[in-house]
C-alpha positions as a printed Julia matrix, in Angstrom:
99×3 Matrix{Float64}:
   4.98    3.44  -18.56
   6.18    3.99  -15.03
   7.28    0.86  -13.09
   3.98    1.05  -10.94
   2.06    0.77  -13.98
   4.27   -1.98  -15.51
   3.75   -4.05  -12.1
   0.05   -3.24  -12.11
  -0.39   -4.87  -16.02
   1.15   -8.12  -14.7
  -2.25   -7.98  -12.2
  -5.75   -8.22  -12.19
  -7.08   -3.87  -11.99
  -9.5    -5.31   -8.95
  -8.0    -6.16   -5.61
  -8.4    -9.4    -3.61
 -11.02  -10.03   -1.44
  -8.96   -9.5     1.45
  -8.95   -5.94    0.94
 -12.58   -5.2     1.12
 -12.84   -4.67    4.74
  -9.43   -2.08    4.85
 -11.25   -0.06    2.18
 -14.65   -0.1     3.33
 -15.31    3.34    2.51
 -14.83    2.46   -1.12
 -17.34    1.1    -3.57
 -15.01   -1.96   -3.7
 -16.13   -3.24   -7.13
 -15.69   -0.01   -8.55
 -11.66    0.25   -7.28
  -9.43    0.19  -10.09
  -5.16   -0.18   -8.41
  -3.85    2.48  -10.8
  -6.88    5.26  -10.46
  -6.83    4.63   -6.55
  -3.32    4.06   -5.61
  -3.45    6.95   -3.16
  -6.51    5.34   -1.29
  -5.07    1.86   -1.22
  -1.51    2.74   -0.32
  -2.63    5.27    2.55
  -4.67    2.6     4.28
  -2.17   -0.28    3.78
   0.49    1.61    5.38
  -2.36    3.13    8.22
  -3.99    0.03    8.84
  -3.75   -2.71    6.82
  -2.19   -6.21    7.88
   1.03   -8.29    6.6
  -1.32   -9.76    3.59
  -1.81   -6.2     2.41
   1.54   -5.15    2.39
   3.28   -8.18    0.6
   0.23   -7.47   -1.98
   0.82   -3.79   -2.55
   4.69   -4.47   -2.69
   4.36   -7.46   -5.43
   1.67   -4.34   -7.14
   3.47   -1.18   -6.87
   7.02   -2.09   -5.76
   9.19   -1.13   -2.61
  10.15    2.19   -4.01
   6.88    3.24   -5.39
   5.59    2.55   -1.46
   8.29    4.43   -0.23
   7.71    7.35   -2.12
   4.35    7.85   -1.27
   4.99    7.2     2.43
   7.45    9.72    2.53
   5.28   12.13    0.27
   2.39   11.41    1.97
   2.71   10.93    5.45
   4.83   13.62    6.28
   5.44   12.59   10.22
   5.67    9.32   11.29
   3.94    9.92   14.5
   0.66   10.64   12.35
   0.83    6.69   11.28
  -1.61    4.79   13.64
   0.13    1.21   13.13
   3.65    0.87   14.36
   4.93   -1.78   11.53
   4.13    1.48    8.99
   5.45    4.04   11.52
   9.12    1.92   11.24
   8.58    1.7     7.76
   8.35    5.77    7.32
  11.31    6.22   10.44
  13.81    3.69    8.86
  13.54    4.53    5.43
  13.03    1.23    4.45
  10.65   -1.58    3.67
  10.5    -5.06    5.42
   8.41   -6.56    2.91
   8.76  -10.9     3.76
   9.67  -10.14    7.32
   7.37  -11.92    9.76
   5.51   -9.83   12.27
């Protein structure tokens, strides 16, 4: 079992309600954190607030988020959010840092 799946089993496989606006294009009540991981992470890194990033870090782990970012968000200039852009440019995730 991957680290991501291990961490997700510790959580309910549904997201808290503060993700609803971020994932407006999905049927929120049918979102599964394992099946929909790619869409969730793309939105979190592109448009999420600190609370989204912290929750995703607890759910998937820093390493998984960074791997996803490097694999899917090839060019940092394509990422609209400055905070998420720094994650990719520096190759780090600053979970717990205050904005």
